[in-house]
C-alpha positions in Angstrom: -27.4 83.5 59.8 -27.6 87.1 60.9 -25.6 88.3 63.9 -26.0 91.4 66.1 -23.3 93.1 68.1 -24.0 93.9 71.7 -21.8 96.5 73.4 -21.4 96.5 77.1 -21.3 100.1 78.4 -19.1 99.5 81.6 -16.5 97.8 79.4 -16.4 100.7 77.0 -16.1 103.2 79.9 -13.2 101.2 81.4 -11.5 100.9 78.1 -11.9 104.7 77.4 -10.5 105.4 80.9 -7.5 103.2 80.3 -7.0 104.8 76.9 -7.1 108.2 78.5 -4.5 107.3 81.1 -2.2 105.8 78.5 -2.4 108.7 76.1 -2.0 111.2 79.0 1.1 109.4 80.4 2.6 109.1 76.9 2.0 112.7 76.0 3.4 113.9 79.3 6.6 111.9 78.7 6.9 113.4 75.2 6.3 116.9 76.5 8.9 116.4 79.3 11.6 115.0 77.1 11.1 117.0 73.9 14.5 118.2 72.7 15.0 121.9 73.4 17.2 122.5 70.4 17.2 121.1 66.9 19.8 118.4 66.4 20.6 116.0 63.7 19.0 113.0 65.4 16.2 113.9 67.8 15.2 110.3 68.4 18.6 109.5 70.0 18.2 112.5 72.3 14.7 111.4 73.2 15.9 107.9 74.0 18.8 109.1 76.1 16.6 111.5 78.0 14.2 108.7 78.9 16.9 107.0 80.9 18.4 110.1 82.4 15.5 112.3 83.5 13.7 111.2 86.7 10.1 111.7 87.8 9.6 112.6 91.4 6.2 111.6 92.8 6.9 111.8 96.5 10.1 113.0 98.3 12.4 110.0 98.2 10.4 108.2 95.6 11.6 108.7 92.0 11.9 106.7 88.9 13.1 107.1 85.3 10.7 108.2 82.6 11.1 105.0 80.6 9.0 103.3 83.3 6.2 105.7 82.6 6.5 104.9 78.9 6.1 101.2 79.7 3.1 102.0 81.9 1.5 104.0 79.1 2.0 101.3 76.5 0.6 98.7 79.0 -2.5 100.9 79.5 -3.0 101.3 75.8 -2.8 97.5 75.2 -5.1 96.9 78.1 -7.6 99.4 76.7 -7.6 97.6 73.3 -8.2 94.2 75.1 -11.0 95.6 77.2 -12.6 97.2 74.1 -12.4 93.8 72.3 -13.8 91.8 75.2 -16.7 94.2 75.8 -18.4 93.2 72.6 -20.6 90.2 72.1 -21.9 88.8 68.9 -25.4 87.4 69.3 -26.9 85.1 66.6 -30.4 86.0 65.5 -32.8 83.4 64.3 -30.5 80.5 64.8 -33.2 77.8 64.9 -36.9 77.4 64.1 -39.5 77.2 66.8 -43.0 75.9 66.8 -45.7 78.6 66.8 -49.5 78.5 67.0 -52.1 80.6 65.1 -54.5 82.3 67.4 -57.4 81.9 65.0 -57.2 78.3 63.6 -55.0 76.9 66.5 -52.8 75.0 64.0 -49.1 74.7 64.5 -46.1 75.3 62.2 -42.4 75.9 62.4 -40.9 79.3 61.8 -38.2 81.7 63.0 -39.1 83.0 66.5 -37.7 86.5 65.8 -40.6 87.4 63.5 -43.4 89.4 65.3 -45.9 89.1 62.5 -46.5 86.2 60.2 -49.0 84.8 57.8 -50.6 81.6 58.9 -50.0 78.9 56.2 -53.4 77.3 57.0 -55.9 80.2 57.3 -53.8 82.8 55.4 -54.3 85.6 58.0 -51.7 88.0 59.2 -51.2 87.0 62.8 -49.0 87.4 65.9 -48.2 83.7 66.3 -47.9 82.4 69.9 -44.7 80.5 70.8 -45.6 76.9 71.7 -42.1 75.6 72.5 -38.6 77.2 72.5 
């Protein structure tokens, strides 16, 4: 059985916005904590500076940069979940329906997704009319 994917545009827009926020926050943290001098182990310097450096949003409201890293990872995971949930697989032609020939008025069963068909009785190329779903 054939399947068709249907993408929901608002879900993709929300997922892209979350992805943008996540990457922006993560790149800002990396830019802020990039080691100024070359050392033997830059990862340990990066990890130590995440807990030491503070981000001041408003006077009196500050937090460590590691919380921004947690926020950015959460935004990236949420974006992947939204991207995954904004897709829908629709089956095509799952069951046969009863159609009617407009010329000879006889009925037969066929897939309802076909616009044109050949009537098995009068052998004409017709647009069959759907009799029942």
